[in-house]
N, C-alpha and C positions, 0 to 999 in steps of 0.2 A: 357408592363410590362417587365422590365429589368431582365433577368434571373440571371445575376451576382449579382446584389444588392438585388434581390427578393422583390423589392418594386412594389406595384400594383399601376398603374396609375388610380386613382379613377375617375379623370375627364373623362377618356375614358371608363373604365370598370364598372362604379358604378352600372348600371342596372343588369349586368351579375353577379357581386359579390353577389347580393342578391339571385341569382338563385343557383350558384355553391358553394359559400363560399370561403374564402381565402386559405384554405388548398388545395382545388382542383385547384384553380388558380395558386398556386405556383407549383403544380405538372405539370400542363400544360406547364408552362414556362420552364420546364426542359425536355420536351418530344419532340422527333423527330418522324415525320410521313412520311411514303412512300405511295404515291398515284399514281396508274397506270391507265392511260386512261383518256384523256381529251375530252371525249364526253360531251353531255349535263349533264349527271348524274355526271361524274367526276368533271366537273367545279363547279357544285352546292356544292359538298362536299368540294372542295378546298376553295371556298368562305366562307363557314360556319366555317370551322376549323381555317382558318387564321383570320377571324374576332374574333373568340373566344380567340385567343392568345396563340397558342402552340409555342414552341421554334423554330422549324424548320419544313419545309415541302419540300419534294422532289417531283416534278411533273414529272412523267414518261410518255412518249408517243413517239411512233415511226412513227406516220402518219403525212402527210402534210395537210395543210388547203385546204378544198374543199368548193365549193359553198354551198353544203348541210349543212356544219357546221354552216353557218350563221343563220340557223333556230333553232339551238339547243344550241350552245355555245355563250353566250352573251359577251365573251371577245375576240372573233375572228372578225376581221374587213374585209371589202371588199379588202383592199390593201394587207392583209395577204394572201388572196386567189389568187389574181393576181400575187403575187410574189412567190407563191408556198412555203410559209414559213412553217417550222415545227410547228405543233400545240403547243407543249410544249414551244418553244421559243416565239411564238406569245402571249401566255396567261401569261407567267411567270411574266413580269414586271407589268402587270395589276393586277394580283393576289397580288403581293408584295405591290402594292400601298394601298391595303386595310388595312394594319396594319404595321406600321414602326417597331414594336417590334418583328415581325416574320421574320426569314430568309427563303426566298423562293429560291430554286434552281431548275434546270431542268436536266433531264436525258433522252437521246434518245437511250441508249444502249439496244439492243434487249433483251427481257425477254421471254425465251422459255424453252422447255424441256431440253436444253443443257446448260443453263446458270448456272454458279456457284452462288449459293444463299447466300454465306457467307457474301456478302456485306449488307444483310438485318439485320445483327446482331446489327448494330448501331441504329436501329429504335425500338421504343417501340410499334408501331402499323403499320401494313401493310394493305392497302386497294387495292383490285383489281377490276377494272371495265373493260368491253370490253375484258375479258380474257376467253379463252376456259376453259371448265370444267376440262380438264386434267391438265392444268397449275395451276388452282386454287387448285386442290387437292395436287399437288406437293409442291406448296408454303405453303399451309396450314400445310402439314406434317412437313415441315422444321420448321415453326414457332412454332408449337405445341411441337416439340422435344427440343426446346431450354430451358435453365434454367437461369433465369426465362423465361417462354414462351413469345414469341412475339405475341401480340394480333392480330388476323387475322379477316378481314371483306371482304366478297365477295359481290359485288353488280352487278346486271344486269338489263337492261331495254330493252325489245324487243317489240316494238309496244305498245299493250295495257296491257302488263304484266311486272311486276317488281318483283325482289326478293332481299332480304338481308339475308346474312348468317353470323353468328358470332361464333368465337371460341376464347375464352380468356384463355384457358388452363384448366388443370385438377382441379386446385383449384384457384378460383378468388375471392378475398375478397373484399367486398363492405362495405364501412364505413357507408353509409346512404342510404338504399334501396329506400326510398320514397321522401326524401327531404322536407317533411312536418315538420313545426316547432311544437314541442310538446306543447300542451296546458298547461297553469298553472291552476291547480285545487286547489281551496281554501279549507282549512281544518276547519271542525267544532269542532273536538275533537280528542285527542290521549289518549288512556288509559295507565296507568302506571302498566303494567302487563306483563306476559309472556305467550303467545305473546301479544305485544301491538297492539291494534286495532285502525286504522285510519278511521274516518268517514268524508265524504265529506260535504262541506257546502251546505245547502239547498237541500240535496239528489241529488246533481249533479252526474251523472254517471261518473265513473273514466275511463272507457274504457281500463282497464289494463287486462293482462293475468297472471296467476300464473307463476312465474319464471322470470318475467321481473323485472328490477331494476328501482328505482326512486331516485331522490335527493331532499332533503328538503331545503327550504329557508324561512327566516324571521319569524321563530317560536319564540314566547315569552313563557318563562317558561322552556320548554324542549329544551333548546338551544343547547344541545349536538348534536341534530339531524341536526342543520343547516350546510349545506354543506356535510352531510353524505349521502352515498349511501346505500340503503337497498333493499333487494330482497323481493317481495311481494307474498302473498298467498291470492288469491281472496276469500272473504267470501260472498259478495253480489255485486250487481251493484254499490253500494254506499259506500262499506267498504272493508277493506282488512287488513291482519295481516302483521307486519314488523319485527317479532322476539322480543327478550326480551327488554322491556323498563322499567322493574321494578326497575332498579338501577339508572334511569335517574331522573332529576328534574320533578316536576309535571307540566303538560302542562297547560299554562295559556290561551293564545288566539292567534289568527292570524296564519299566515304562509300559505305556499302552497307547492305543490310538482310538479315535472316535470319528465316525463319519460326519462330515460337514454337510448339513442339509442345504440344498440349493433351491432357490425359488423356481416355480414352474408356471408357465403362462397357459391359460385356457382360453379358447375362442368360442364365442356363442353366436348363434343366429337368432333372428327375430322370430316371434311367434308365427307370423305370416309365412316365413320361409320354411319353418319346421313342420307346418301342418301336413304337407304332402310327403315328407321324408323324415319322419320323427326319429330322433336318437333316444332310445328308451333303455331303462334299467329293467332287468328281468328278475323279479323276486322269487318266483316259484318255478324251478326247473322241471317240475312234473307237468307243467303246462306252459312251455316256452313261448307259445304263440299268444298267450293271454294279453300281454301289454298292447300289442298291435290290434287285437280284437276289441279291447276296451277303448283304445284310441278311436277306432272307427265308430264304435257305438256311441261314445260320448260326443264326438263331432256331429253325428246324426242327431243326437239329442239337442245340441246347440241349434241345429237347423230347424228342428221341430219347434223349438221355442220361438225362433225368428218368424216362422210361418204362422204359428197358432197363438202366439203371445201367452202361452201357458205350457206347463209340463203335461205329459201324458196322464190321463186319469187312472187312478189305482184300479187295476183289474179290468180295464177296458180293452177288449180284444181288438177292436178296430184301431185304437191308438197303437197297440203293440205291433200290428201289421204295418201301419204307416211307418213306425220307427224302424222296423226291419227293412222295409223297402229303401228308406233313406240311408240306412247303414250300408246296404249293398251298393248304392250309388256313390257314397263317400269312399267306400273301400276300392271302388274301381279307379278312383283318382289317385290313390296312394302308389308311390314308387315301390315301396317295400311293404308288402301286404301279407295278411294271413287269411285263411278262410273265415267267412262270417260265422260267428258262433250264435246260432239262432236261440239257444237256451239262454245265453247271457243277455241278448237283446230283449227277450221277453221278460226276463227277471228285472232288467233295468227299467223297462217301461212300467212294470207293475209297482216298483218300489221308488221310482224317481221322486215322488212327492214326499217320501218318508225320509227318515234319518236313523242311522245306527250310531249312537253316541260313541261306542268304543272304536269304531272305524274312524270317526272324526278325531278322536284322541290320538290314535296311532299315526295317522298321516299328519296331524297337527304337530306332533313331536318332530317328525322328519322335516316338515316345512319350516318349522321354527329354527332348526339347526341350519337350514339353508340361508335363513335371514342372517344368522350370526356369521356364517361364512361370507355372505355378501358384504358385510360392513367391516369385517376384520381381515379377510384374506387368509384365514386360518382354516385348513382342511380342504380337501378336494371337493369342488362343487358338483352338484347333480348336473349331468349333461344328458339331455335337457329335460326329459320327461320321466315321471314316476307314476305308474298306474298300479292300482291294487283293487281286487274285487273280493267280496265276501259271499260268493255264490254258494259256497258250502253251507252257509247259514240258512239260506232260503230254499235250496234245492229240494229238501224233503217236504216243503210246505206248499208246493205248487198245486197239489191236488185239493187243497182246502177250498171251501166255498168262498165266494167273493165277500160275503157278509163278515167274514173273519177280519178283513182289512179295512172295513168302513170306519171313518172317524166317529168318535163318540163324544167329542167336545171336551176331552180332558188332556192332561199333560203328556199322555202316552200315545197320542194320535200319530205322531211321526214314527215312533217305534212300531206301533200297531200296523202301519202301512207296509212295514217290511216283514214282520214275523207273525202277525195275526193276533187275535184276541186270546186264543187258548194258550199260546206261548207266553203272552204277557201275564196271564193269570198264574201260570206255573212259576214265573219269576217272582211274582208277588208272594207266593207261598213258600218260597225257598228259605231254607235254614242253612246259613253259611257260618263257618268259623274261620276268621282271618287272624293269623298270627303275625303281629308286627304292625305298627301304625306310623312308620317313618315315611320316606318319600314315596315309595311304591304303595304303601298302605293308604296314604292320603289320596293318591290318584285312583286307587281301586274303590275307595269309599265314594268318591265323586261319581264313578261309573255305576256303582250300586244305586246311588240316589237317582241318577238319570234313567236307569233301567227299571227302577221300582223293585229292586231286589229286597225281599224281607219286609213286607208291609205288615204293620200291626193288625189291621183289620182282616188280613188274610191268614193270620196265625204264622206269618213268616218272621224271621229274625236274622239279624247280622250280629253275631257275637265276635267281639274284637278284644285282643289283649296285648298289652305292651307295658313292661315295668319302667320304661325310661321317662325322664322329664324332658321338656322342650328346652333346647339350647338355641342361642342366637344363630349359630351356624346352620341350624335346621331350616331357618326361614327362607333360605335361598332356593329350596326345592320342595319343602313340605308346605304346600300352598294353603292348607287349611289353618295354619297357625299365623299369629300376628305378634308383634313385639310385646303386647301386654299379656301374652300367654307364656312367656319365658318362665321356666321353673314350675310350670304346671304339668300334670300328667298328659302324655301324648294321647292315650286312648280316650279318656273322658272328654278332653278338649276336641279331639277329632270327631267324636260322636255328636257333640253339640253342634259343631260346624256342619256336619253332614245333614243334620236335621233341619238346618236353615235352608239347605238346598231342596230337601224333600221332607216336609214335616211328618209325612205318613210312615216314614221308615221306623222300624223297631230296632234300635241299636243298643246292645247290652255290652258295656265297656268294663273290662277287667284290667287289673294292674299286675298280672302274674306272668312269670316265665312259663313256657310250655316245656317241661323237662320231667325226668323221673320223679323229682320231689313234689310235683303238682299232679301226679296221677290220681290222687284222692279227689281232686277237683274235676280234672278232665278225664273222667272215667270212661270205660267202654259204654256205659249207659249214656253218657254225654255224647259220645261219637255216634251212637245208634240213632240219635234224634236228628243228626245232621244230614243234609243232602250232599254237601261237598266242603272241602277245606281249601283255603287259599293261603299261601305263605308269602309274606312280604318281609323277608329276613335278610340280614347282611352277613350271615356266617354259615358255613357248611355244616358244622356240628348240629346246630338247631334244625336245619333242613333235614338232616339224616334222621333225627329223632322223630320229627313230625311225620316224615315219610313212613317210618316203622309203624307208627300208630295208625296211619291211614291204611297201610297194607293189612295190619292186624285186624282192623275193623271194616275192611272192604269199602273204603270211602274214596271217591275221586279226589285228586290233589292237583291244584294248579299252582305251579311254581314259576318264579321269574327272578331276575337279578340284573343289575347293571354294574359296569365299571367304566367310568368316563363316558365316552360316546358309544360304548358297546353294550349290548343287551341280549338277553336270551329269555325264552319262555319254554316251559316244558309241561306237557299235559300227561297226567298219570291216571289211567282209567283201570278200575278193577277188571281183571281177567282179559284185558285187551292189550295193555302196554307193559313195558318194563317199568320199574319204579326208579325213584331218584337214586336209591342205593345200589341199583344194578350196575351203575358205572361209577368209577372213582377217579377223581383227579389226582395226579401225583401229589404227595404231601409236600408242604412248603419246606424247602431246604433250610436246615439250621446251620448257623455258622459254627464251625468247630471251636471249642473252648480255647484250644491252643492258639488258634488264629486270632481270636479276640484278645487274648492275654499277651501274646508275644510276637505275632507275625501279621499285624494288619496290613492289607495291601490296597484296599479301596475304602472310600469314605463311609460306605455302609458298615464296615467293620468298626470304625471309630465311633460312629453314632450309636451302634448297638452297645459298644463298650461303655459309653457315657450314660446310656439309658439304664444299663445294668448297675452302674455306680449309683445312679439316683435311687433305684429300687432298694439297693443294699443299704445305703447310708441314711436315707430319709423315710423309708417305709419298713424294711425288714428289721434293721437293728433297733429302731425305737419300739417296734412291736414286741421284739424279743425282750427288750429292756422292761417294758411294762409287764409282760408275762412273768419275767424273773421276779419282780417285786411283789407280784400277786401270790407267789409261792414261797416267799421268804418274809418272815415277820419283821425283821429289822436288818440294818446294815451290819450289826455285830456278828451275825451268823454267816455272813457271806465270805467266801474264800476266794472267789474268782471274779474277774472283770474282763470285759471285751478289750482287746488290744487297740489302743488309739492309733490312727494312721494319718498324721498331718501331711498335707500336700502343698507346700508353699509355692506360690506362683504370683507373678507380677500382673498377669492379664486382668484388666480392670473389670470386664463383664463377668469373668469367672469369679473374681473375688466378691463382687457385689451379690451375684446370684447365690453363691455358696453361703455367704454370711446371712443373707435373707432366709435361706432354707434352714440353716442351723438355728437361727433365732426362732423359726417357726416350730421346730421339733423340740427345742428346749424351753418353749413358752416364754421367751424373752420379748418384752414389748419393744416396739420400734416405730419410728415414723419415716416417711419418705425422705425427710431432710437428712436422716442418719445415713442415707445411702447416696446423697448428692456427690457429685464429682469432687467438689471442694473438700467436703468432710472426709471422704474416703482417701483422697490423695494426701491430706494432712496426716491421717492416722498411719497410712502406709509408709510415709516418709520417716516415721520413727521406728519402723519395724526392722529389727536386725535379722536378716535372712542367713541362717547357718550355711556353711559351705556344703555343697552336695556330696554325699557319701553313698556310692552304689551299694545296694543291699546284696547280701549273698543269697540269691534265690536260685532255685532249680527251674530252668526254663522248660516248660511243658511242650513236647513235640508230638505227643500221641493225639491224633485227630479224633480218636474214640473216647478220649478222657472227658469226664463230665465236670461241671462246675463243682467246687468243693461245698460240702454242707457246713455252713458256718456254725451250726449248733454243735457239731462233733469235732471241731478243730481243736487239737490239744495245744496247751500253752507251755512255753518253756519255763524253767525254774526262775529265770530272771524276770520274765513277764509276771509270774505269780507273785514274786516279792514286790514288784512295782505295784501290782494290784492291791496287795495288802496294805502297803504304805498309803495309797490313795484312799482306801477305805477308812483307815485310822484317822486321816485328816478330815474325811467327811463326817465321821462320828463326832469328832471334836467340835465341829461347827453346828452340832445339834440339827441334823437334817430331819425335816418333817416328812410325813408320808406324801403330802401334796407335792413336795419338791422332788419326790422320787417318781414322778410321772412325766412321760414324754408324749408328744403329739405326732404320731406317724403321719406322713403325707401320702395322699393318694394321687398318683401322677395324673395331671389334668392338662391336656395339650391345648385346649381351646380358650383358656384364660390367660391372656397375655400379661396380666398384672401379677401373676403368682410367681414368676421367675423360674418355672419348671423348664420350659423350653430354652430360656436363656442359659440355664446351667448346662443342659445337654449340648446345646449348640457350641458354647464356649469351650467346654471340656473336650468335645469331639474335635473342635478346630485345633486346640492345643496338641492333642495326641496326633492328629493328622500331620501337623507341622513337624513333630518329632520324627515321624516316619516318612517324611517327604511325600505326603499325600495332599492333593489339592483339597482345601477345605470346602464344605458345602455351605451355602447361605442358610439363613434362618428358616426360610420357607421350605427348602428341601429337607433340612434336618427335622422340621416339624412333621412332614409327611412320613419320613422313614421311622422316626422314633415313635410317633403316634399311630403308626400303621393305618394311616388315613387312606380310604378308598376314594379316588377321584370320582366326582359325581356332578351331573348337570341335569336340569329339569327336563330338557328335551328328550333324553333317553328314558327317563323315568315315565314320562307321559306315554311314550310309544309302547313300552313293554306292558304297562297297565292296560292300555287299549287293546293290545293283542290278546292278553289273557282274558279280558272281559268278553271278547268275541268267542273264545273257546268256551266260556261259561255258558253262553246261550246254547251251544251245541250239546254240552253236558246235560243241561236241563231238558233239552229235546230228546235225549236218549239216542243220539245219532250214532251211526256205525263208525268203525275204526277209520275208514277211508276219509271221513269228513274232518278229522282232527289234524291240526297243524302245529308243530313246534317251530320256533323261529330263532334265528341268530341274526343280529344286525350290527353293523358298525356305521353310525351316521357320519363319521369323519371321512370315510373313503369315497362315496357311501356305498354300502352293500347291504342288501336285505335278502336273507335266504330262508324260505319256508320249506319245511320238510315234514314227511309223515313221522309220527312217533315210532320208536322201536317196538315191534310187536313182542308180546310176552313169549318167553321161551318155555317149551314143555320139556321137562327132563325125564328120561326113562329111568325107572328104578330097576325093574326087571319084569318078565312075564307080562309084557304089555301094560304095565302099571306106570302111569306118568303123573308128574306133579309140576306145578309152577309156583312162582313166588307168592301168588295170591291164594294158594291152597292152604287150608288148615284143617287137619282131621280132628274130629271131636270124639272123646270117650267120656261117658257119664258113669261115675262111680258112686260109692256110698261109704259110710264110716268104716266098714269091715273089708273094703275092697283092697286086695293085696296087689303087689307088683306082678305076681304071676297072673292074677285076674286081668290086670291091665294089658299084659302082653298077649294073652289069649283073646281079649276083646279086640285089640288091633288086628290080629290075624283073622278073626271071624268077620269083622266089619269091612276090612280093606284087602283081605286076601294075601297078606304078607306079614310075617312075624318079626318083630324087632330083635336085634341081637345086642343092642346097646341103648341105654336110656340115660340122658343127662339133663339135669335141671340147672340152668345157668352155668356155673363153674363146678357144680357138684355132680360127681358121677354116681348116679343111683344104681346102675347095673352095668358092669363090664365083665363078661364071663371070665377073662383071664386074670382078673384081680382077685387076690386071696380073700375068701370069705364072702364074696358077692353072691355065690349060689344060695347062701342062707337067706339073703335078702328077699328072695322070691316069695317067702312066706310072710314077710312083714307088710303091714298095711301102708298104703300110699300116704295116709295121714302121718304115720310115724316117720316115714322116710323123708317127707318134704317139710313137715312141721310148719304148715301155713299159719299166717296170722289169723286172728278171729274173723276179720271181715273179708278174708280172701276166699273167693268163690271158685277160682280155677288157677291153673298154672300152665304155661306153654313149655312142653318138653321137647328136647332135641332127640330124635331117634335115628338109629342106623340099622341097616338090614344086611343080612348075610349075602356075600357075593356069590355069583353063579359058580365060580371056580375057586378051589382052595388056594390060599396064598394071595388072592387079590384083596384090595382094600374094601372095607365095608362100604355099602352103598348109601348115599344120603337120601333123605326123604323130607317131606314137609313137616313143619312143627305139628305136634299132636297136643291139642288143648284138652287137658284133663280137668273135668268138673268134679268137685268133691261131692256133689249131690245132684239130683235130677233138676232141682230148682235153682241151680247155680249158673244160669245163663248170663247173669249180669254180675258186676263187681263194684 
């Protein structure tokens, strides 16, 4: 985004624009940020804010690259360590590569208690990492005292504990605290009275509060209200008063209202004032006292550093006891306090010199979002502390000998100080399958590289797959990709970039979808070699399929996803938790066909109508046309043609985009000059537009009606005669086979030069005008028509970090109580950590239970009959099936005619497996305890066609 012209590069920022909005994007493009400390946490923040598109970032650091840094800073390379390069100079060009619109420079000037801080006045936001508390207080006081204040953020990561502190000044105005798009509520009636009373359509709750303001749209009759803002006084959940309407016209029908968002002012205290009475966010309600406990422990750690000029030594009992005593002293000074957590303090002391890269990624995402809030005033800021610990990661490791955590002079020393050598080795040996290499996938690969997951020398492997190619819009979040990677495969490119971070990784990149069609590649044998599966997907259907495969093969699954500033993680463990398919989101509501065709009422209806028109005219019909001529040898044998449907219109954008698309499908060459305003206007001036004649159509009112099948639509006799006449003319002009080919268009939302969005936007706007609906701008149309999911790098980094923390627990074989699912919304901000849902045990009968993870197994042979199968189930599991189904085929249902004869047939004959098929999963039911009750469900029964059929 060029700050001078203030134009937003939509091809790069489109997903983020839907999160932040153009106003915030423009403010970012004029803001400069100072970031001190190029540790793992600092580089995470740098990455995220540069991807977001601020004007300038100064990276401040005074240290030189060490081997240790290779395990936490993904932009430091081995050659940087060997040459003793300064960290800032090493990472600066690599950070700058992330976004050509952001100016990135570096500073290595000492920042201490004697530094003149006046240089900070040119920045809108200052972030300190790796800074002593005394320096943070001094810089914060300076920033707070400026007019306007410089927004200040302090971030620290020590071993298992992290903190973020925000001070945005005494009065910080936020334009939009939530970022949620206000709902359009339809109106049933408005009284002509003082006060006038508005009643919502169909008793829909309005969700308003007295004193809020709303704006009216598309009202018929009382049209003076259209565009007017009125303050409301709530009367009931479905009605409210809006002041005097007695002098307005009588309300007729229609219209809706939308909440007007009001700015909100937040007040902040300085770091010094907040130390004794901190205002904290509570992320884990299972341990509500944790934030205050971490606050006291980390302040004690600050004091320890001031007194000893070092951090506690790893595994040193004396240092741990000193830190515990300091924590008790600090805790006594707090106004709002919690009991000192001795275990937490000891773990913090032992790990303080170390680093957990996933924890830095998670809190780096949150801190980066606070930076964007600070410079844009978009979303509610953190007030004022955020604390998070990963004690569940290290709790089971406390009994290990001290030698486990001793440095060995390699890139994993920081990680080793937290989780020990044995766990590091297990990570190196790990075999992971990750599905998807988009935004979350890139972040996960970075975490794998820093953790040393899947090293070649340890026989580990990270297998990744993604069929997609890199687009420019990906570069705003998928930080492993650069402009020269556009149109290259995501998976192979991401694999190469990951090996630059850690050359020892073994990454096997595929270009396949993971779906039923690729089960020949991703077989049960393939899954049996894996330790766990990670999904980095953007659709529910693919998640459900991968989940089924993981349940079937008893493999852990780590799932995550984001939408805008929201994110979730879900940990799925065999025999411990429910699976992804155990819960189902409500299906996306489809717009009824009759609404699209005849009764549009909101802009989404007209956009979907225009999108359907595009698909029908420029994809479906040309494809049908090509198929038609592939099955007919010549024009002479053809008796029917598709009915033409001209749609004359004066709208310039519509005419140009329609003409461009028609030229494309008919293979007509053109140049951009052909569509210049001058040329098009000249041609249109000579067009004789026929007088409009309404067609005699039957208006569809049935909401259950489906879209018609164009392949089966009958033609009238008149249409048939017209088609034959056109064919005769075509034959007379000697039509060649080449001319009988059309070029169907595949809708592409991200190419602004192809005219696809121009067509949908202009067609939608015209239809909206016809139905008195307020048109949408091009950006909104693109989001709705393209079904674009808003996305931002901050949320992506946070979910990937949280997932990678759980990965360590999976590798360690931790118990159920150690795992955490997470939901967060960085906009509000809220972070909620919860235990996964425990697996449910379902009673069949007679004290026989099963869960979603159970799969009974029966081994057969060539002559094994259905009767043998049922007897084998009874003998092995103590209960006899009453019904057996394979997919949609009923193998045995007692009440079905002739099914009793099937008992003598072999399983081979009934199922007819393919040659390479080793087993099938059968659905079985069991007899109820009482007659008349429904059959009882059971687990799938895996039938192997032979003893050696364990794999397929």
